[in-house]
N, C-alpha and C positions, 0 to 999 in steps of 0.2 A: 113808049112810055105808057104803058097799060096801067101803073099804079097810080096814075093821075084820073083814069076813069073820065067821068064825064066834066072834069074841071081843068081843061088846058090853060086857063087864065092864070093858074098857079105858077106856072114857068116864069112868069115875069118878075113877082115878088121873091121866088126862089133864086132866081139868077142875080137878082139885086142883092140878097143877103150873102150869097156865095162870093160875089164881086166885093162886098164891102169886107168880109174877112180877109181875103186874100189881099186886099189894098192896105188894110189895117196891119197884117203880119209883114207885109213888105216894107212899110214905113217903121216897124219896130225894129226889123233886122237893119235898115239903113241908119237908124237912129243909134243902135249899138256899135256898128261899124264906125260911125262918126265921133263917137266919143274918146277923148283921150284916157289912156292907161295911168294908173296912179304910180307913182315913184317907187312903191314898194310892191309892185307887180312881180309875181313869181318868175315871168318870162324874163324881165330885165335885171333881176336881182342877182347878186353873185357872178357877174360874167366879167371875165378877164381877157385882156388882148394876148393874142399869140401870132405868131408866125411860123407855122409847122408845115411842112409838106410831107405827105404819105403816098406811098406807092403801093399798088396792089401787087402781090409775088405771082398771081396767076396771069393777069392780062396786061400788067404794066400801067393800068390806069393811075393818073396821079391826081390827089386831091390837096388843097391847101385850106388849112383851117387858120381862121383869123381869130375867133372868138370861141371860148370854152366856158361851160358854166361849172364852178366848182374846182376844187384842186385836184382831185382823182378822178380820171375820165379814162375810159378805154378806146385805144386806137379804133377809127372807124373801120367797118367791114366792107369788102366788096368781094364778089365771086365767093361768097359765103367763107372768106378766109379773113384773119385780120390783116389790116394792111400795116408794112414797115415803116418806120420813120426815115426820111430821106435826108430832109435839111431842117435845121432848128436855126434859123438866121438870127433872130434878135431875141427868142425865148420870151419870158415875161416881160410885159412893159407896162 
């Protein structure tokens, strides 16, 4: 800590300021995580229920989609290829 020179006592106030900033940032993040999202949130808006199963044509991994945002959606991708629709049990609901 050569930049402190003859003032090593400055470490205590500097550490206190850094601790204060870190604690305030931590509380701000926790506050943001604890607040409810509004009903008009872009994440929850225009979500429809589905029951679709897709299978990867390369490795046969299956995926079940239960919710999709919007009417036009592309099939999921796996192994860099579009997955194929296997079962559309109930469709839109």
